[in-house]
Legacy VTK file of the C-alpha trace (Angstrom):
# vtk DataFile Version 3.0
C-alpha trace
ASCII
DATASET POLYDATA
POINTS 332 float
115.075 32.676 120.873
116.608 29.682 122.714
116.207 26.206 121.670
115.287 23.161 123.509
118.715 22.561 125.028
119.183 25.958 126.382
121.350 27.500 123.525
120.809 30.441 121.533
119.096 29.494 118.377
121.840 29.236 115.519
124.606 29.234 118.016
125.325 25.445 117.249
126.182 24.851 121.175
125.528 20.969 120.830
127.527 18.053 119.267
126.074 15.259 117.699
126.533 12.440 115.267
122.888 11.794 114.861
121.468 12.480 111.213
120.029 15.888 110.964
117.033 17.559 109.140
116.405 20.866 108.175
116.360 23.665 105.356
118.645 26.324 104.494
118.495 29.897 102.547
118.933 29.970 99.039
120.526 32.635 96.975
119.046 36.108 96.924
119.567 38.337 94.243
118.029 42.035 93.701
116.991 43.717 90.227
114.954 46.660 89.026
112.686 47.304 85.882
109.496 45.107 84.882
109.169 41.727 85.566
110.905 40.073 82.208
112.122 36.211 82.462
115.099 37.400 84.261
113.424 39.719 86.538
110.745 36.853 87.439
113.491 34.820 87.838
115.010 37.047 90.436
111.810 37.758 92.435
111.463 34.087 92.529
114.627 33.407 94.115
114.141 36.599 96.443
110.965 35.022 97.811
112.672 31.500 98.227
115.587 33.075 100.257
113.105 34.831 102.595
111.058 31.435 102.959
114.197 28.974 103.671
116.079 31.489 105.942
113.144 30.970 108.270
113.070 27.418 107.729
116.759 27.130 108.598
116.325 29.041 112.118
113.462 26.425 112.854
115.495 23.555 111.804
118.091 24.272 114.310
115.771 24.115 116.871
114.442 20.648 115.672
117.518 19.191 115.255
118.684 19.788 118.758
115.477 18.416 119.841
115.753 15.405 117.579
112.314 16.215 116.192
111.482 15.771 112.408
110.238 18.787 110.385
107.207 18.562 108.227
107.623 22.277 106.910
111.155 22.041 105.559
111.678 22.140 101.960
112.654 19.054 99.863
116.165 18.516 99.150
115.776 18.880 95.473
113.933 22.056 96.097
116.855 23.656 97.835
119.393 22.715 95.350
117.315 23.650 92.404
117.099 27.043 94.335
120.727 27.478 94.292
121.556 25.940 90.960
118.647 27.575 88.823
118.423 23.832 87.403
117.369 20.393 88.704
120.616 18.685 90.506
122.568 16.266 88.382
125.108 13.520 89.436
125.692 13.060 92.949
123.943 16.002 93.842
120.715 14.318 92.297
121.469 11.295 94.320
121.427 13.173 97.757
118.208 15.217 96.729
116.375 12.047 95.636
117.178 10.357 98.955
117.340 13.634 100.874
120.327 11.731 102.620
124.309 13.081 102.654
126.716 10.544 103.272
129.889 12.433 104.629
133.311 10.739 105.240
135.362 11.619 108.330
138.373 10.427 110.327
137.093 8.992 113.479
140.147 9.712 115.408
141.442 13.327 114.630
140.025 15.808 117.643
138.986 18.352 117.858
137.542 17.866 114.238
136.133 14.400 114.499
136.750 11.812 117.148
134.390 9.361 119.047
133.293 10.456 122.237
134.452 7.854 124.916
131.196 8.370 127.000
128.601 8.407 124.104
130.441 6.488 121.749
129.291 9.260 119.282
131.162 10.913 116.750
131.715 14.667 117.865
133.948 17.416 116.860
134.247 20.652 114.473
133.757 18.927 111.001
130.638 16.882 112.908
128.821 20.045 113.539
129.716 21.658 110.140
128.283 18.253 108.494
125.249 18.560 110.271
124.834 22.080 109.647
125.314 21.262 105.762
122.800 18.927 106.137
120.147 21.199 107.685
120.642 23.577 104.998
120.125 21.070 102.399
117.088 19.546 104.396
118.996 16.222 104.156
119.474 13.774 106.958
123.384 13.372 107.575
125.055 9.491 107.856
128.842 9.234 108.393
131.423 6.793 107.217
134.918 6.657 109.007
137.438 5.409 106.188
141.176 5.826 106.866
142.334 9.366 106.152
144.386 8.315 103.233
141.334 6.445 101.756
139.382 9.361 101.242
139.622 9.764 97.512
138.936 6.041 96.867
135.684 6.299 99.013
134.146 9.118 97.111
135.513 7.811 94.120
133.557 4.453 94.936
130.575 6.345 95.985
130.606 5.040 99.567
130.305 8.684 100.698
129.045 11.442 98.754
131.458 14.290 100.413
134.362 14.332 102.599
134.405 16.795 105.454
137.648 16.217 106.853
139.907 18.994 106.983
141.475 18.234 103.750
143.946 20.519 102.189
143.284 21.977 98.597
146.502 21.407 96.804
147.698 20.627 93.305
148.209 16.814 94.143
144.831 16.220 95.965
143.182 17.958 92.811
144.377 15.259 90.858
142.082 12.671 92.721
139.039 14.776 94.188
137.285 17.865 93.408
137.145 20.587 96.298
134.834 23.326 97.410
136.291 26.887 98.310
137.938 26.958 101.653
135.904 26.735 105.151
139.132 26.516 107.320
142.454 27.738 106.821
145.314 25.717 108.629
148.429 27.617 109.625
151.720 25.556 110.099
153.366 26.542 113.279
156.213 25.400 115.511
155.722 24.244 119.084
158.600 25.039 121.398
159.601 24.923 125.015
158.188 28.056 126.967
161.142 31.106 126.728
162.743 29.243 123.562
164.224 31.993 121.026
161.610 33.751 118.950
160.834 32.623 115.476
158.927 34.311 112.965
160.433 33.245 109.701
161.915 30.231 107.688
165.047 31.955 108.409
164.916 31.627 112.029
164.445 27.867 111.468
167.968 27.639 109.907
170.155 25.035 111.990
167.440 24.087 114.085
166.088 20.323 114.690
162.269 20.236 114.113
160.455 17.169 114.722
157.182 16.411 112.286
154.661 13.437 112.020
156.404 10.880 109.311
155.133 11.974 105.691
153.083 15.041 106.745
153.214 18.269 104.657
155.299 19.597 107.359
158.008 17.069 106.495
157.832 17.886 102.762
157.827 21.737 103.486
160.771 21.472 105.729
163.015 19.316 103.694
162.275 21.530 100.678
163.207 24.832 102.806
166.606 23.078 103.479
168.963 24.059 106.419
166.920 22.327 108.950
167.479 18.663 110.434
164.123 16.990 110.213
163.093 14.484 112.689
160.175 12.340 111.902
157.910 10.517 114.357
154.903 8.070 113.809
152.907 9.775 116.340
152.812 13.562 117.256
152.677 12.618 120.853
156.159 11.347 120.648
157.472 14.616 118.855
156.211 16.693 121.626
157.680 14.527 124.138
161.150 14.994 122.549
160.364 18.628 122.624
159.912 18.605 126.392
162.727 16.448 126.971
165.021 19.004 124.740
166.158 16.264 122.279
164.564 18.681 119.413
164.186 22.204 119.025
160.338 22.277 118.133
157.528 20.432 116.677
155.896 21.752 113.301
152.210 21.002 113.150
149.016 22.754 112.507
147.568 25.430 114.782
144.741 23.323 116.070
147.091 20.557 117.429
149.674 23.027 118.697
146.601 24.892 120.502
145.670 21.683 122.221
149.208 20.903 123.537
149.347 24.394 125.090
145.976 24.227 126.546
146.996 20.636 128.361
149.316 22.475 130.617
152.572 21.383 128.551
155.339 23.860 128.824
154.834 25.040 125.153
154.743 28.245 123.214
154.049 28.856 119.527
156.075 30.245 116.815
154.816 31.300 113.316
152.795 30.873 111.316
155.144 29.811 108.754
152.856 28.753 105.842
149.143 28.081 105.491
147.315 25.668 103.432
143.105 26.181 102.660
140.812 23.366 103.630
138.007 22.331 101.458
135.003 19.754 101.506
135.936 16.998 98.911
133.772 15.257 96.243
134.471 12.703 93.542
135.738 14.570 90.462
133.250 16.015 88.069
130.377 16.713 90.571
130.185 20.270 89.563
126.630 20.520 90.686
127.327 19.174 94.424
130.569 21.536 94.719
128.138 24.455 93.492
125.709 23.595 96.293
128.144 22.871 99.000
129.972 26.063 97.971
126.596 28.171 98.449
126.115 26.444 101.901
129.638 27.249 102.930
129.225 31.003 101.727
125.921 31.287 103.926
127.544 29.755 107.138
130.419 31.931 106.794
128.265 35.065 106.214
125.934 34.264 109.426
128.878 33.549 111.381
127.980 29.948 111.943
131.418 28.703 110.860
133.367 30.827 113.259
130.923 29.809 116.289
131.699 26.380 115.513
135.341 26.917 115.208
135.312 28.909 118.667
133.355 26.049 120.069
135.861 23.197 119.262
139.199 25.231 119.229
139.134 27.082 122.588
138.063 30.364 121.477
139.876 30.352 118.087
138.923 31.186 114.479
140.241 28.860 112.070
137.938 29.850 109.548
139.519 33.216 108.961
142.047 33.751 106.192
145.736 34.396 107.445
147.093 37.550 106.664
148.806 38.526 103.537
152.408 37.933 105.070
151.896 34.283 105.579
152.579 32.455 102.504
150.185 30.007 101.008
151.866 26.571 100.560
150.443 23.888 97.946
152.357 20.495 97.618
LINES 1 333
332 0 1 2 3 4 5 6 7 8 9 10 11 12 13 14 15 16 17 18 19 20 21 22 23 24 25 26 27 28 29 30 31 32 33 34 35 36 37 38 39 40 41 42 43 44 45 46 47 48 49 50 51 52 53 54 55 56 57 58 59 60 61 62 63 64 65 66 67 68 69 70 71 72 73 74 75 76 77 78 79 80 81 82 83 84 85 86 87 88 89 90 91 92 93 94 95 96 97 98 99 100 101 102 103 104 105 106 107 108 109 110 111 112 113 114 115 116 117 118 119 120 121 122 123 124 125 126 127 128 129 130 131 132 133 134 135 136 137 138 139 140 141 142 143 144 145 146 147 148 149 150 151 152 153 154 155 156 157 158 159 160 161 162 163 164 165 166 167 168 169 170 171 172 173 174 175 176 177 178 179 180 181 182 183 184 185 186 187 188 189 190 191 192 193 194 195 196 197 198 199 200 201 202 203 204 205 206 207 208 209 210 211 212 213 214 215 216 217 218 219 220 221 222 223 224 225 226 227 228 229 230 231 232 233 234 235 236 237 238 239 240 241 242 243 244 245 246 247 248 249 250 251 252 253 254 255 256 257 258 259 260 261 262 263 264 265 266 267 268 269 270 271 272 273 274 275 276 277 278 279 280 281 282 283 284 285 286 287 288 289 290 291 292 293 294 295 296 297 298 299 300 301 302 303 304 305 306 307 308 309 310 311 312 313 314 315 316 317 318 319 320 321 322 323 324 325 326 327 328 329 330 331
């Protein structure tokens, strides 16, 4: 059934930075035997799953129309259905207020940026955050700290969660807690069209590769060795150096690389050379909120929402699919 914007329900064919209302599915379980305590709980969750699945479909239309929904379950009920207990910590605050405050970078397209005509936040992460709000029956508000201030923002409680393409690494786990991955970020090298093939780290030996200064790509290349690493403040400057033939390539994530190619620049991609899983981040110790968000991510992956949003914002590419086993996982 199409929604009022003309998009099929569930396709997520709109971008909005406005708060989102809605409801989402709870965990469904199956079982047999007579209705013991465990059996009764399973039956209750199965019934709740059917009700909330219908609510999520209705909420998708209501959000597109910017209309309130009186039938959506309260956030506390949604969370209790997921957790099997009343939410605690930040999850309890989100449930009480029916409000999810999300931290994003305001200048990182296509993940998140300010549209110059509407002056609203748009992008893949914005749409994902709004879908999470719908699933939880909560409004969504955005805050836009600097990318390197995400951990401090979460610790201070200025935001409940950062949905900002944050790599799940050993160092980042020291300051934040993470959900399961919702995106996988491949590291690729952008080269001039017709350049020599490169499919492994050995192929980079003896080359000069540009990176954004202090990025994971600089760290990986320096640890690799045998590569002359040229750092730049702006990725565009590195791309210009590739175009002018001053360096052999630019290492970046596949999303940024696709944008360069799609812009008409004479570039091709090589790799991937490694990948990093990306997750939602919360303050440390917020186990209930992480569990709730993990449940929503799993549901969005299962029903194709994450894939559709990726294809919408990444030119038909799916960044939510885990790379093949031949691509190494890198954790700084």
